[in-house]
C-alpha positions in Angstrom: 7.4 13.9 15.4 3.8 13.4 14.5 1.4 11.0 16.1 -0.7 10.7 13.0 -2.4 7.3 12.6 -2.5 5.4 9.3 -5.8 5.5 7.5 -5.9 2.2 5.7 -7.7 1.6 2.4 -7.6 -1.0 -0.4 -8.2 -0.5 -4.0 -11.7 -0.4 -5.4 -10.4 -3.0 -7.9 -9.8 -5.5 -5.1 -13.4 -6.9 -5.2 -12.9 -8.6 -1.8 -11.2 -11.7 -3.4 -8.9 -12.1 -0.4 -5.6 -11.4 -2.1 -5.4 -7.7 -1.2 -3.1 -5.3 0.4 -4.0 -2.1 2.2 -2.0 1.1 2.1 -2.0 4.2 4.3 -1.3 7.0 1.8 -2.1 9.7 4.4 1.4 9.3 5.8 3.3 9.9 2.5 3.6 13.7 2.8 4.6 13.8 6.5 6.9 10.7 6.6 7.9 10.0 2.9 6.8 6.4 3.4 3.8 4.3 2.3 2.8 1.7 4.9 1.5 -1.5 3.3 -0.1 -4.5 5.0 -2.0 -7.7 4.2 -5.8 -7.0 4.3 -6.5 -10.5 5.7 -4.2 -9.8 8.7 -4.6 -6.2 9.8 -2.8 -6.9 13.1 0.2 -8.4 11.3 3.4 -6.8 10.1 3.5 -3.6 8.1 6.0 -2.8 5.4 7.0 0.9 5.3 8.0 1.5 1.7 9.7 4.7 0.5 7.1 6.8 -1.4 9.2 6.8 -4.6 9.6 3.0 -4.5 5.9 2.5 -4.0 5.1 4.9 -6.9 7.5 3.0 -9.2 5.8 -0.3 -8.2 2.3 1.1 -9.0 3.5 2.4 -12.3 5.0 -1.1 -13.1 1.7 -2.8 -12.2 -0.3 -0.4 -14.4 2.0 -0.9 -17.4 2.0 -4.7 -17.1 5.7 -4.9 -16.1 5.0 -7.8 -13.8 2.8 -9.9 -16.1 -0.5 -11.3 -15.3 -1.8 -14.4 -13.4 
């Protein structure tokens, strides 16, 4: 088992508006998971999403599958 720590980042498109998530993509290859957390609460809970599910979500966002606000 690895002791690799997540390296958190948020999208350059987030423009610090406060409604952001951070991901730690550095763990995808070694764990097959993409940790996701609320950027406003870095000490809060983390969702570990399967890499394939996260990839499908990102594709859906890019194609407008979830609509706009």
